[in-house]
N, CA, C and O atoms as a MOPAC input file, in Angstrom:
PM7 MOZYME 1SCF
protein

 N    -18.44900 1   -62.40400 1    12.64600 1
 C    -18.63000 1   -62.84900 1    11.27500 1
 C    -19.91000 1   -63.66800 1    11.15200 1
 O    -20.68800 1   -63.47200 1    10.21800 1
 N    -20.12800 1   -64.57800 1    12.08500 1
 C    -21.31700 1   -65.41700 1    12.03200 1
 C    -22.56600 1   -64.58800 1    12.26100 1
 O    -23.60500 1   -64.84500 1    11.65300 1
 N    -22.47100 1   -63.58800 1    13.14100 1
 C    -23.64600 1   -62.76100 1    13.40700 1
 C    -24.00800 1   -61.92200 1    12.18100 1
 O    -25.18300 1   -61.64000 1    11.94200 1
 N    -22.98700 1   -61.52200 1    11.40000 1
 C    -23.26100 1   -60.74600 1    10.18900 1
 C    -23.98600 1   -61.61900 1     9.15700 1
 O    -24.87700 1   -61.12600 1     8.46400 1
 N    -23.63100 1   -62.87700 1     9.04100 1
 C    -24.30800 1   -63.78000 1     8.11100 1
 C    -25.74200 1   -64.03400 1     8.57700 1
 O    -26.65500 1   -64.11700 1     7.75500 1
 N    -25.94100 1   -64.15800 1     9.88100 1
 C    -27.29600 1   -64.35200 1    10.39500 1
 C    -28.16900 1   -63.14500 1    10.10500 1
 O    -29.34400 1   -63.29000 1     9.76700 1
 N    -27.58400 1   -61.92400 1    10.23800 1
 C    -28.35900 1   -60.71700 1     9.92600 1
 C    -28.75200 1   -60.68400 1     8.46200 1
 O    -29.86900 1   -60.29600 1     8.11800 1
 N    -27.83000 1   -61.09400 1     7.60100 1
 C    -28.14800 1   -61.11500 1     6.16500 1
 C    -29.26500 1   -62.11800 1     5.87400 1
 O    -30.14200 1   -61.84700 1     5.05500 1
 N    -29.23600 1   -63.25700 1     6.53200 1
 C    -30.30300 1   -64.24400 1     6.35300 1
 C    -31.63000 1   -63.69300 1     6.85100 1
 O    -32.66900 1   -63.90100 1     6.22500 1
 N    -31.59100 1   -62.97700 1     8.00100 1
 C    -32.82000 1   -62.39000 1     8.53400 1
 C    -33.37700 1   -61.34100 1     7.57500 1
 O    -34.58900 1   -61.26400 1     7.37000 1
 N    -32.49700 1   -60.53800 1     6.99100 1
 C    -32.94000 1   -59.51800 1     6.03800 1
 C    -33.54100 1   -60.18100 1     4.80800 1
 O    -34.55700 1   -59.72100 1     4.28600 1
 N    -32.91900 1   -61.25900 1     4.34300 1
 C    -33.44900 1   -61.96000 1     3.18100 1
 C    -34.78300 1   -62.61500 1     3.48600 1
 O    -35.67000 1   -62.62300 1     2.63100 1
 N    -34.94800 1   -63.16100 1     4.67600 1
 C    -36.19200 1   -63.83700 1     5.00000 1
 C    -37.32800 1   -62.84000 1     5.18900 1
 O    -38.48100 1   -63.17300 1     4.91600 1
 N    -37.03500 1   -61.63000 1     5.64700 1
 C    -38.08700 1   -60.62700 1     5.78300 1
 C    -38.38100 1   -59.95200 1     4.46000 1
 O    -39.47000 1   -59.40700 1     4.27600 1
 N    -37.44600 1   -59.97400 1     3.54400 1
 C    -37.63800 1   -59.37000 1     2.22600 1
 C    -38.56500 1   -60.25800 1     1.40700 1
 O    -38.29800 1   -61.45200 1     1.27600 1
 N    -39.67200 1   -59.70200 1     0.83600 1
 C    -40.59700 1   -60.52900 1     0.06000 1
 C    -39.92500 1   -61.23000 1    -1.11500 1
 O    -40.27900 1   -62.36200 1    -1.44600 1
 N    -38.96300 1   -60.56800 1    -1.74500 1
 C    -38.28400 1   -61.18200 1    -2.87300 1
 C    -37.45800 1   -62.37400 1    -2.40200 1
 O    -37.41500 1   -63.40400 1    -3.07400 1
 N    -36.80700 1   -62.24000 1    -1.26200 1
 C    -36.02700 1   -63.33800 1    -0.68700 1
 C    -36.92000 1   -64.49800 1    -0.27200 1
 O    -36.54400 1   -65.66200 1    -0.41100 1
 N    -38.09400 1   -64.17600 1     0.23400 1
 C    -39.05100 1   -65.20800 1     0.63700 1
 C    -39.51500 1   -65.99400 1    -0.58000 1
 O    -39.63600 1   -67.21800 1    -0.52900 1
 N    -39.77400 1   -65.28800 1    -1.66900 1
 C    -40.22400 1   -65.94900 1    -2.89700 1
 C    -39.14300 1   -66.90200 1    -3.42300 1
 O    -39.43400 1   -68.02800 1    -3.82700 1
 N    -37.90500 1   -66.43200 1    -3.41000 1
 C    -36.80400 1   -67.28500 1    -3.85900 1
 C    -36.67200 1   -68.51600 1    -2.96900 1
 O    -36.41300 1   -69.62100 1    -3.44700 1
 N    -36.85600 1   -68.30600 1    -1.66500 1
 C    -36.75100 1   -69.42100 1    -0.73200 1
 C    -37.84900 1   -70.45900 1    -1.01100 1
 O    -37.58900 1   -71.66200 1    -0.98400 1
 N    -39.05800 1   -69.99500 1    -1.27700 1
 C    -40.15700 1   -70.90900 1    -1.57400 1
 C    -39.89200 1   -71.65300 1    -2.87900 1
 O    -40.11200 1   -72.86100 1    -2.96200 1
 N    -39.42300 1   -70.94200 1    -3.88700 1
 C    -39.11800 1   -71.58400 1    -5.17400 1
 C    -38.01500 1   -72.63000 1    -5.01400 1
 O    -38.07600 1   -73.70600 1    -5.60800 1
 N    -37.00300 1   -72.30100 1    -4.20200 1
 C    -35.90500 1   -73.25100 1    -3.97300 1
 C    -36.42600 1   -74.51100 1    -3.26500 1
 O    -36.05100 1   -75.63100 1    -3.60900 1
 N    -37.29400 1   -74.30300 1    -2.27500 1
 C    -37.86600 1   -75.44100 1    -1.56000 1
 C    -38.71900 1   -76.29200 1    -2.50300 1
 O    -38.68100 1   -77.52100 1    -2.43700 1
 N    -39.48900 1   -75.63700 1    -3.38000 1
 C    -40.31000 1   -76.34800 1    -4.36000 1
 C    -39.43300 1   -77.18900 1    -5.28300 1
 O    -39.76400 1   -78.33600 1    -5.58300 1
 N    -38.32700 1   -76.62500 1    -5.72800 1
 C    -37.41800 1   -77.35900 1    -6.61600 1
 C    -36.84100 1   -78.58700 1    -5.90600 1
 O    -36.69800 1   -79.64700 1    -6.51500 1
 N    -36.51000 1   -78.44500 1    -4.61300 1
 C    -35.99100 1   -79.58300 1    -3.86400 1
 C    -37.04000 1   -80.69100 1    -3.74900 1
 O    -36.73700 1   -81.87100 1    -3.92500 1
 N    -38.26200 1   -80.29400 1    -3.45500 1
 C    -39.33500 1   -81.28400 1    -3.32800 1
 C    -39.59800 1   -81.95800 1    -4.66600 1
 O    -39.78500 1   -83.17300 1    -4.73300 1
 N    -39.61100 1   -81.16200 1    -5.73100 1
 C    -39.85800 1   -81.72700 1    -7.06200 1
 C    -38.76100 1   -82.71300 1    -7.44300 1
 O    -39.04600 1   -83.78400 1    -7.97900 1
 N    -37.52000 1   -82.36000 1    -7.17400 1
 C    -36.40100 1   -83.24900 1    -7.48100 1
 C    -36.49400 1   -84.53400 1    -6.66100 1
 O    -36.23500 1   -85.62100 1    -7.17700 1
 N    -36.85900 1   -84.41500 1    -5.39800 1
 C    -36.99700 1   -85.58500 1    -4.54300 1
 C    -38.12400 1   -86.47300 1    -5.04400 1
 O    -37.99500 1   -87.69700 1    -5.04600 1
 N    -39.23300 1   -85.86600 1    -5.47000 1
 C    -40.37400 1   -86.65100 1    -5.97400 1
 C    -40.00100 1   -87.36900 1    -7.26600 1
 O    -40.44100 1   -88.49500 1    -7.49900 1
 N    -39.19600 1   -86.72800 1    -8.10300 1
 C    -38.76900 1   -87.38300 1    -9.34400 1
 C    -37.76000 1   -88.49400 1    -9.05700 1
 O    -37.69500 1   -89.47800 1    -9.79400 1
 N    -36.98200 1   -88.34200 1    -8.00000 1
 C    -35.98200 1   -89.34700 1    -7.64900 1
 C    -36.63000 1   -90.56000 1    -6.98600 1
 O    -36.23600 1   -91.69600 1    -7.24800 1
 N    -37.61800 1   -90.32400 1    -6.13300 1
 C    -38.26500 1   -91.40200 1    -5.37800 1
 C    -39.77300 1   -91.40600 1    -5.63000 1
 O    -40.54500 1   -91.08300 1    -4.72700 1
 N    -40.20800 1   -91.76800 1    -6.84200 1
 C    -41.64600 1   -91.68200 1    -7.14300 1
 C    -42.49200 1   -92.68500 1    -6.35300 1
 O    -43.64400 1   -92.39900 1    -6.02500 1
 N    -41.93200 1   -93.84900 1    -6.04800 1
 C    -42.71900 1   -94.85900 1    -5.33300 1
 C    -42.98300 1   -94.44600 1    -3.88600 1
 O    -44.04700 1   -94.73700 1    -3.33800 1
 N    -42.02600 1   -93.77800 1    -3.27800 1
 C    -42.22000 1   -93.29700 1    -1.91000 1
 C    -43.33400 1   -92.26900 1    -1.89000 1
 O    -44.22300 1   -92.32200 1    -1.04100 1
 N    -43.28600 1   -91.33400 1    -2.82800 1
 C    -44.31400 1   -90.28600 1    -2.87800 1
 C    -45.67300 1   -90.87300 1    -3.23500 1
 O    -46.70200 1   -90.43600 1    -2.72100 1
 N    -45.66900 1   -91.86200 1    -4.11500 1
 C    -46.94200 1   -92.51100 1    -4.46200 1
 C    -47.52500 1   -93.22600 1    -3.24500 1
 O    -48.73700 1   -93.20200 1    -3.03000 1
 N    -46.67100 1   -93.85600 1    -2.45400 1
 C    -47.17600 1   -94.53100 1    -1.25800 1
 C    -47.73400 1   -93.52100 1    -0.25700 1
 O    -48.74900 1   -93.78700 1     0.38600 1
 N    -47.07800 1   -92.36300 1    -0.11900 1
 C    -47.61800 1   -91.30800 1     0.74400 1
 C    -48.99000 1   -90.87400 1     0.26700 1
 O    -49.91700 1   -90.71600 1     1.06200 1
 N    -49.11000 1   -90.68500 1    -1.02800 1
 C    -50.38900 1   -90.24400 1    -1.59000 1
 C    -51.46300 1   -91.29300 1    -1.35100 1
 O    -52.58600 1   -90.95500 1    -0.97700 1
 N    -51.13500 1   -92.55000 1    -1.56000 1
 C    -52.12100 1   -93.62100 1    -1.36400 1
 C    -52.54100 1   -93.71300 1     0.10300 1
 O    -53.73100 1   -93.79300 1     0.40700 1
 N    -51.56900 1   -93.70200 1     1.00300 1
 C    -51.87300 1   -93.86700 1     2.42500 1
 C    -52.64100 1   -92.67000 1     2.95700 1
 O    -53.71700 1   -92.82600 1     3.53300 1
 N    -52.09700 1   -91.47800 1     2.76900 1
 C    -52.75200 1   -90.29100 1     3.32200 1
 C    -54.01500 1   -89.94100 1     2.55400 1
 O    -54.96400 1   -89.41600 1     3.13700 1
 N    -54.04600 1   -90.22100 1     1.26700 1
 C    -55.26600 1   -90.01200 1     0.48900 1
 C    -56.37400 1   -90.94600 1     0.94400 1
 O    -57.52900 1   -90.53900 1     1.07100 1
 N    -56.01500 1   -92.20800 1     1.19100 1
 C    -56.99700 1   -93.16500 1     1.70000 1
 C    -57.50300 1   -92.76200 1     3.07600 1
 O    -58.69300 1   -92.88300 1     3.36800 1
 N    -56.59900 1   -92.28600 1     3.91600 1
 C    -57.00500 1   -91.81600 1     5.23900 1
 C    -57.94900 1   -90.62200 1     5.13400 1
 O    -58.92500 1   -90.53300 1     5.88000 1
 N    -57.66500 1   -89.71300 1     4.22100 1
 C    -58.53200 1   -88.54000 1     4.02300 1
 C    -59.90000 1   -88.96600 1     3.50300 1
 O    -60.92200 1   -88.44000 1     3.94500 1
 N    -59.92900 1   -89.91300 1     2.56900 1
 C    -61.21200 1   -90.40300 1     2.05300 1
 C    -62.02200 1   -91.08800 1     3.15300 1
 O    -63.22900 1   -90.87200 1     3.26200 1
 N    -61.36600 1   -91.90900 1     3.96400 1
 C    -62.06000 1   -92.58900 1     5.05400 1
 C    -62.61900 1   -91.58000 1     6.05900 1
 O    -63.75600 1   -91.71000 1     6.51300 1
 N    -61.81000 1   -90.57300 1     6.40100 1
 C    -62.25400 1   -89.54100 1     7.34000 1
 C    -63.44600 1   -88.77700 1     6.77700 1
 O    -64.40500 1   -88.50400 1     7.49900 1
 N    -63.39300 1   -88.43300 1     5.50500 1
 C    -64.50600 1   -87.73100 1     4.86400 1
 C    -65.76400 1   -88.58700 1     4.87500 1
 O    -66.85500 1   -88.09000 1     5.15500 1
 N    -65.61500 1   -89.86100 1     4.57300 1
 C    -66.75100 1   -90.78700 1     4.58100 1
 C    -67.38400 1   -90.85300 1     5.96100 1
 O    -68.60300 1   -90.74200 1     6.09000 1
 N    -66.56500 1   -91.03300 1     6.99500 1
 C    -67.08400 1   -91.12600 1     8.35600 1
 C    -67.73900 1   -89.81400 1     8.80100 1
 O    -68.76400 1   -89.82700 1     9.48200 1
 N    -67.14400 1   -88.68700 1     8.41300 1
 C    -67.69500 1   -87.38100 1     8.76900 1
 C    -69.08100 1   -87.19800 1     8.16000 1
 O    -70.01900 1   -86.77200 1     8.83300 1
 N    -69.19300 1   -87.52700 1     6.87700 1
 C    -70.49100 1   -87.38100 1     6.21200 1
 C    -71.51900 1   -88.33400 1     6.80700 1
 O    -72.67700 1   -87.95400 1     6.98100 1
 N    -71.12100 1   -89.56200 1     7.12200 1
 C    -72.03300 1   -90.52100 1     7.73100 1
 C    -72.50300 1   -90.01400 1     9.09600 1
 O    -73.67800 1   -90.14600 1     9.43800 1
 N    -71.58700 1   -89.43700 1     9.87200 1
 C    -71.94200 1   -88.86900 1    11.16700 1
 C    -72.94100 1   -87.72600 1    10.99800 1
 O    -73.91200 1   -87.64100 1    11.75000 1
 N    -72.71500 1   -86.85000 1    10.02400 1
 C    -73.62500 1   -85.72500 1     9.78900 1
 C    -75.01100 1   -86.22200 1     9.37300 1
 O    -76.02000 1   -85.68600 1     9.83100 1
 N    -75.06800 1   -87.22600 1     8.52200 1
 C    -76.36700 1   -87.77800 1     8.10800 1
 C    -77.09100 1   -88.39100 1     9.29500 1
 O    -78.30300 1   -88.23200 1     9.43700 1
 N    -76.34400 1   -89.09800 1    10.15700 1
 C    -76.95700 1   -89.70000 1    11.33800 1
 C    -77.49400 1   -88.61500 1    12.26400 1
 O    -78.59900 1   -88.73900 1    12.79300 1
 N    -76.72300 1   -87.55900 1    12.45900 1
 C    -77.18000 1   -86.46000 1    13.31100 1
 C    -78.43900 1   -85.81600 1    12.74500 1
 O    -79.36300 1   -85.50600 1    13.49500 1
 N    -78.48500 1   -85.61400 1    11.44000 1
 C    -79.67400 1   -85.03100 1    10.81400 1
 C    -80.88400 1   -85.92900 1    11.01000 1
 O    -81.98200 1   -85.45300 1    11.30100 1
 N    -80.67600 1   -87.23300 1    10.85000 1
 C    -81.77700 1   -88.18500 1    11.03500 1
 C    -82.27100 1   -88.17900 1    12.48600 1
 O    -83.47800 1   -88.22600 1    12.72700 1
 N    -81.35300 1   -88.12000 1    13.44400 1
 C    -81.72700 1   -88.08500 1    14.85400 1
 C    -82.48500 1   -86.80200 1    15.16900 1
 O    -83.47300 1   -86.83000 1    15.90200 1
 N    -82.03000 1   -85.67600 1    14.62100 1
 C    -82.73800 1   -84.41100 1    14.85400 1
 C    -84.15000 1   -84.45400 1    14.29600 1
 O    -85.08400 1   -83.96200 1    14.93000 1
 N    -84.31400 1   -85.03800 1    13.11600 1
 C    -85.64900 1   -85.14800 1    12.51400 1
 C    -86.55000 1   -86.03000 1    13.37100 1
 O    -87.72000 1   -85.70900 1    13.58000 1
 N    -86.00800 1   -87.14300 1    13.86800 1
 C    -86.79600 1   -88.02700 1    14.73100 1
 C    -87.15000 1   -87.34100 1    16.05000 1
 O    -88.26200 1   -87.50200 1    16.55100 1
 N    -86.22500 1   -86.59000 1    16.60600 1
 C    -86.51400 1   -85.85400 1    17.83900 1
 C    -87.61000 1   -84.82100 1    17.61000 1
 O    -88.48300 1   -84.64400 1    18.46000 1
 N    -87.57100 1   -84.14700 1    16.48100 1
 C    -88.60900 1   -83.16000 1    16.16400 1
 C    -89.96700 1   -83.83700 1    16.00100 1
 O    -90.97900 1   -83.33200 1    16.48700 1
 N    -89.98700 1   -84.98400 1    15.31300 1
 C    -91.24400 1   -85.73200 1    15.17900 1
 C    -91.77500 1   -86.16000 1    16.54100 1
 O    -92.97200 1   -86.04100 1    16.80200 1
 N    -90.90100 1   -86.65400 1    17.41200 1
 C    -91.30200 1   -87.06500 1    18.74500 1
 C    -91.81700 1   -85.87500 1    19.55500 1
 O    -92.82000 1   -85.98300 1    20.26000 1
 N    -91.12800 1   -84.74900 1    19.45000 1
 C    -91.54900 1   -83.54800 1    20.16300 1
 C    -92.94100 1   -83.11100 1    19.69600 1
 O    -93.78800 1   -82.76000 1    20.51800 1
 N    -93.17600 1   -83.13000 1    18.39100 1
 C    -94.49000 1   -82.76300 1    17.86400 1
 C    -95.56200 1   -83.74600 1    18.31300 1
 O    -96.67500 1   -83.33600 1    18.64000 1
 N    -95.24800 1   -85.02700 1    18.33300 1
 C    -96.19400 1   -86.04900 1    18.77400 1
 C    -96.55900 1   -85.85600 1    20.24300 1
 O    -97.73200 1   -85.93200 1    20.61000 1
 N    -95.56300 1   -85.61000 1    21.07500 1
 C    -95.81400 1   -85.38500 1    22.50000 1
 C    -96.64800 1   -84.12400 1    22.70500 1
 O    -97.56200 1   -84.11400 1    23.53000 1
 N    -96.34000 1   -83.06300 1    21.96300 1
 C    -97.12300 1   -81.82300 1    22.07100 1
 C    -98.57700 1   -82.05000 1    21.67000 1
 O    -99.49300 1   -81.56000 1    22.32900 1
 N    -98.78200 1   -82.79100 1    20.59100 1
 C   -100.15300 1   -83.04300 1    20.15400 1
 C   -100.90200 1   -83.91500 1    21.16500 1
 O   -102.09100 1   -83.70400 1    21.40400 1
 N   -100.21200 1   -84.89000 1    21.75600 1
 C   -100.85500 1   -85.71900 1    22.78200 1
 C   -101.16800 1   -84.90100 1    24.02600 1
 O   -102.23100 1   -85.06200 1    24.62500 1
 N   -100.24500 1   -84.02200 1    24.42000 1
 C   -100.48200 1   -83.17300 1    25.58300 1
 C   -101.66800 1   -82.23600 1    25.35700 1
 O   -102.48600 1   -82.03000 1    26.25300 1
 N   -101.75200 1   -81.68100 1    24.17000 1
 C   -102.86800 1   -80.77400 1    23.88900 1
 C   -104.18900 1   -81.54700 1    23.83300 1
 O   -105.22300 1   -81.02300 1    24.24700 1
 N   -104.16900 1   -82.78100 1    23.32900 1
 C   -105.37900 1   -83.59400 1    23.28800 1
 C   -105.81600 1   -83.97400 1    24.69200 1
 O   -107.00800 1   -83.96000 1    24.99600 1
 N   -104.86400 1   -84.31300 1    25.55000 1
 C   -105.18300 1   -84.67600 1    26.93600 1
 C   -105.71300 1   -83.45500 1    27.68500 1
 O   -106.69300 1   -83.55800 1    28.42300 1
 N   -105.07200 1   -82.30800 1    27.50100 1
 C   -105.52700 1   -81.11500 1    28.21000 1
 C   -106.90500 1   -80.68300 1    27.72000 1
 O   -107.69800 1   -80.17900 1    28.51500 1
 N   -107.21200 1   -80.86300 1    26.44900 1
 C   -108.52400 1   -80.52200 1    25.91200 1
 C   -109.58400 1   -81.45700 1    26.48800 1
 O   -110.66800 1   -81.00400 1    26.85900 1
 N   -109.29100 1   -82.73600 1    26.56600 1
 C   -110.27400 1   -83.69200 1    27.08500 1
 C   -110.49100 1   -83.49500 1    28.57700 1
 O   -111.61400 1   -83.67800 1    29.04700 1
 N   -109.47700 1   -83.13300 1    29.33600 1
 C   -109.63800 1   -82.91500 1    30.77100 1
 C   -110.42100 1   -81.65000 1    31.04800 1
 O   -111.18400 1   -81.60800 1    32.01300 1
 N   -110.26100 1   -80.62400 1    30.24200 1
 C   -111.04000 1   -79.40000 1    30.45300 1
 C   -112.50600 1   -79.64000 1    30.12400 1
 O   -113.37500 1   -79.04600 1    30.76300 1
 N   -112.80800 1   -80.48600 1    29.15600 1
 C   -114.19100 1   -80.80300 1    28.83800 1
 C   -114.83400 1   -81.62200 1    29.95700 1
 O   -116.01200 1   -81.43600 1    30.26300 1
 N   -114.07000 1   -82.52200 1    30.56500 1
 C   -114.60900 1   -83.35000 1    31.64200 1
 C   -114.82500 1   -82.53000 1    32.91100 1
 O   -115.79000 1   -82.76200 1    33.63800 1
 N   -113.94100 1   -81.57900 1    33.18300 1
 C   -114.03300 1   -80.79200 1    34.39900 1
 C   -115.07400 1   -79.67900 1    34.30800 1
 O   -115.49300 1   -79.15400 1    35.33900 1
 N   -115.49400 1   -79.31500 1    33.12800 1
 C   -116.47400 1   -78.23400 1    32.98300 1
 C   -117.83000 1   -78.69700 1    33.53400 1
 O   -118.28600 1   -79.79900 1    33.23200 1
 N   -118.46100 1   -77.85200 1    34.33500 1
 C   -119.76900 1   -78.24500 1    34.89400 1
 C   -120.80100 1   -78.29300 1    33.80400 1
 O   -120.73500 1   -77.51900 1    32.84900 1
 N   -121.75700 1   -79.19200 1    33.92900 1
 C   -122.80800 1   -79.24800 1    32.91600 1
 C   -123.63600 1   -77.97300 1    32.94800 1
 O   -123.91000 1   -77.42600 1    34.01600 1
 N   -124.02200 1   -77.51600 1    31.79800 1
 C   -124.79200 1   -76.27000 1    31.73800 1
 C   -126.22900 1   -76.53600 1    32.17700 1
 O   -126.84700 1   -77.51900 1    31.76800 1
 N   -126.73100 1   -75.67100 1    32.98700 1
 C   -128.09800 1   -75.81900 1    33.49500 1
 C   -129.00300 1   -74.88600 1    32.69900 1
 O   -128.80000 1   -73.67200 1    32.66700 1
 N   -129.97000 1   -75.46200 1    32.08000 1
 C   -130.89600 1   -74.68400 1    31.26400 1
 C   -132.22700 1   -74.54600 1    32.03900 1
 O   -132.94800 1   -75.53300 1    32.18700 1
 N   -132.55100 1   -73.36900 1    32.52100 1
 C   -133.73600 1   -73.14900 1    33.34400 1
 C   -134.99200 1   -73.02100 1    32.50600 1
 O   -136.09300 1   -73.10400 1    33.05100 1
 N   -134.87500 1   -72.82700 1    31.23700 1
 C   -136.06500 1   -72.63600 1    30.41000 1
 C   -136.77200 1   -73.94800 1    30.07500 1
 O   -137.94200 1   -73.91600 1    29.69500 1
 N   -136.12500 1   -75.07500 1    30.19900 1
 C   -136.78100 1   -76.34300 1    29.87200 1
 C   -137.62900 1   -76.81000 1    31.05000 1
 O   -137.19300 1   -76.73800 1    32.19900 1
 N   -138.83800 1   -77.29000 1    30.76700 1
 C   -139.70100 1   -77.74000 1    31.85900 1
 C   -139.27200 1   -79.09300 1    32.41500 1
 O   -138.68500 1   -79.91300 1    31.71000 1
 N   -139.56900 1   -79.30600 1    33.66800 1
 C   -139.23700 1   -80.55800 1    34.31100 1
 C   -140.38300 1   -81.48800 1    34.32300 1
 O   -140.26900 1   -82.60200 1    34.83500 1

């Protein structure tokens, strides 16, 4: 007898129409509970809403900091590249032998 009732419940839960009724019934229970205990639900909203706002704030602050660090790293990389190219240019000029011009009289 119990197994037959379990099969009927399984059939209802797999049936889309039964699933919809189950969701509507659950919604009605939650709505009734919220109307019965509004202060409890309001406290949940305040606490978890505040936590969500704080998390969002920290996440955005972290992203802005990361963007700023990436920009500074790129500036530093460009500065180092420009200094390296300036040093390599000056060393090649110093190492180049002076040109000897044979046409000028001594």
